[in-house]
Short mmCIF file of the C-alpha atoms (twelve columns), coordinates in Angstrom:
data_MODEL
# 
_entry.id   MODEL 
# 
loop_
_atom_site.group_PDB 
_atom_site.id 
_atom_site.type_symbol 
_atom_site.label_atom_id 
_atom_site.label_alt_id 
_atom_site.label_comp_id 
_atom_site.label_asym_id 
_atom_site.label_seq_id 
_atom_site.Cartn_x 
_atom_site.Cartn_y 
_atom_site.Cartn_z 
_atom_site.pdbx_PDB_model_num 
ATOM 1  C CA . MET A 1  -13.446 -8.509 13.913 1 
ATOM 2  C CA . ASN A 2  -15.480 -8.137 10.925 1 
ATOM 3  C CA . PHE A 3  -15.775 -5.261 8.348  1 
ATOM 4  C CA . LYS A 4  -16.219 -5.576 4.356  1 
ATOM 5  C CA . LEU A 5  -13.412 -4.049 2.228  1 
ATOM 6  C CA . GLU A 6  -14.344 -2.013 -1.026 1 
ATOM 7  C CA . ARG A 7  -12.447 0.113  -3.520 1 
ATOM 8  C CA . PHE A 8  -13.786 2.967  -5.500 1 
ATOM 9  C CA . ILE A 9  -12.542 5.261  -8.296 1 
ATOM 10 C CA . ASP A 10 -10.523 8.476  -7.608 1 
ATOM 11 C CA . GLY A 11 -8.044  6.051  -5.013 1 
ATOM 12 C CA . TYR A 12 -10.877 5.550  -2.350 1 
ATOM 13 C CA . VAL A 13 -11.179 2.626  -0.391 1 
ATOM 14 C CA . ALA A 14 -14.526 1.979  2.138  1 
ATOM 15 C CA . VAL A 15 -14.499 -0.023 4.943  1 
ATOM 16 C CA . GLY A 16 -17.329 -1.219 6.995  1 
ATOM 17 C CA . ILE A 17 -16.750 -1.938 10.696 1 
ATOM 18 C CA . ASN A 18 -19.233 -4.028 12.702 1 
ATOM 19 C CA . TYR A 19 -19.260 -2.859 16.147 1 
ATOM 20 C CA . THR A 20 -21.339 -3.553 19.392 1 
ATOM 21 C CA . LEU A 21 -24.758 -1.863 19.918 1 
ATOM 22 C CA . ARG A 22 -26.207 -0.934 23.371 1 
ATOM 23 C CA . THR A 23 -29.369 -3.443 23.692 1 
ATOM 24 C CA . ASP A 24 -31.266 -4.149 26.707 1 
ATOM 25 C CA . THR A 25 -29.014 -7.039 27.330 1 
ATOM 26 C CA . ASN A 26 -25.885 -5.468 26.268 1 
ATOM 27 C CA . GLU A 27 -24.309 -2.354 28.288 1 
ATOM 28 C CA . ALA A 28 -22.227 -1.135 25.465 1 
ATOM 29 C CA . SER A 29 -21.242 2.373  25.771 1 
ATOM 30 C CA . VAL A 30 -20.065 4.931  23.194 1 
ATOM 31 C CA . LEU A 31 -16.438 4.736  24.836 1 
ATOM 32 C CA . THR A 32 -16.850 0.593  24.181 1 
ATOM 33 C CA . GLN A 33 -17.878 1.247  20.327 1 
ATOM 34 C CA . SER A 34 -15.191 4.031  20.151 1 
ATOM 35 C CA . ASN A 35 -12.697 1.399  21.075 1 
ATOM 36 C CA . GLU A 36 -13.672 -1.220 18.804 1 
ATOM 37 C CA . ILE A 37 -13.598 1.087  15.991 1 
ATOM 38 C CA . LYS A 38 -10.153 2.154  16.862 1 
ATOM 39 C CA . GLU A 39 -8.841  -1.373 17.386 1 
ATOM 40 C CA . ALA A 40 -10.482 -2.386 13.995 1 
ATOM 41 C CA . ILE A 41 -8.581  0.552  12.060 1 
ATOM 42 C CA . PRO A 42 -5.032  -1.167 11.800 1 
ATOM 43 C CA . VAL A 43 -6.664  -4.332 11.194 1 
ATOM 44 C CA . ALA A 44 -8.243  -2.878 8.505  1 
ATOM 45 C CA . VAL A 45 -5.199  -1.138 6.876  1 
ATOM 46 C CA . GLU A 46 -3.508  -4.440 7.324  1 
ATOM 47 C CA . GLU A 47 -6.052  -6.540 5.402  1 
ATOM 48 C CA . ALA A 48 -6.052  -3.864 2.695  1 
ATOM 49 C CA . LYS A 49 -2.292  -3.916 2.264  1 
ATOM 50 C CA . LYS A 50 -2.902  -7.914 1.669  1 
ATOM 51 C CA . LEU A 51 -5.543  -6.820 -1.091 1 
ATOM 52 C CA . GLY A 52 -2.917  -4.716 -2.740 1 
ATOM 53 C CA . TYR A 53 -4.460  -1.386 -1.315 1 
ATOM 54 C CA . ASN A 54 -2.059  0.625  0.321  1 
ATOM 55 C CA . ILE A 55 -4.158  3.033  2.770  1 
ATOM 56 C CA . ASP A 56 -1.811  6.071  3.920  1 
ATOM 57 C CA . GLU A 57 -4.247  8.689  5.085  1 
ATOM 58 C CA . LEU A 58 -7.799  8.708  6.742  1 
ATOM 59 C CA . PRO A 59 -8.538  12.263 6.002  1 
ATOM 60 C CA . TRP A 60 -11.960 12.256 8.265  1 
ATOM 61 C CA . LEU A 61 -9.845  11.816 11.134 1 
ATOM 62 C CA . ASP A 62 -7.070  13.863 10.040 1 
ATOM 63 C CA . LEU A 63 -4.943  11.035 10.435 1 
ATOM 64 C CA . GLN A 64 -1.823  9.535  8.830  1 
ATOM 65 C CA . VAL A 65 -1.691  5.696  8.662  1 
ATOM 66 C CA . SER A 66 1.903   4.199  9.476  1 
ATOM 67 C CA . LEU A 67 2.000   0.355  10.460 1 
# 
């Protein structure tokens, strides 16, 4: 699982998550993509914590993070 973590001003952190795209040789569905992203979020939060960033809210998902 690959992702990129960046810190911004005002306490915001951005994470880019790689996920499988549908191609002629790959039958990835939107469900597959969604599940890969869902699985990556807790990993990204833990990695951020190791780097000193406490992610406790994902406002665009209306989600409180509790790991």
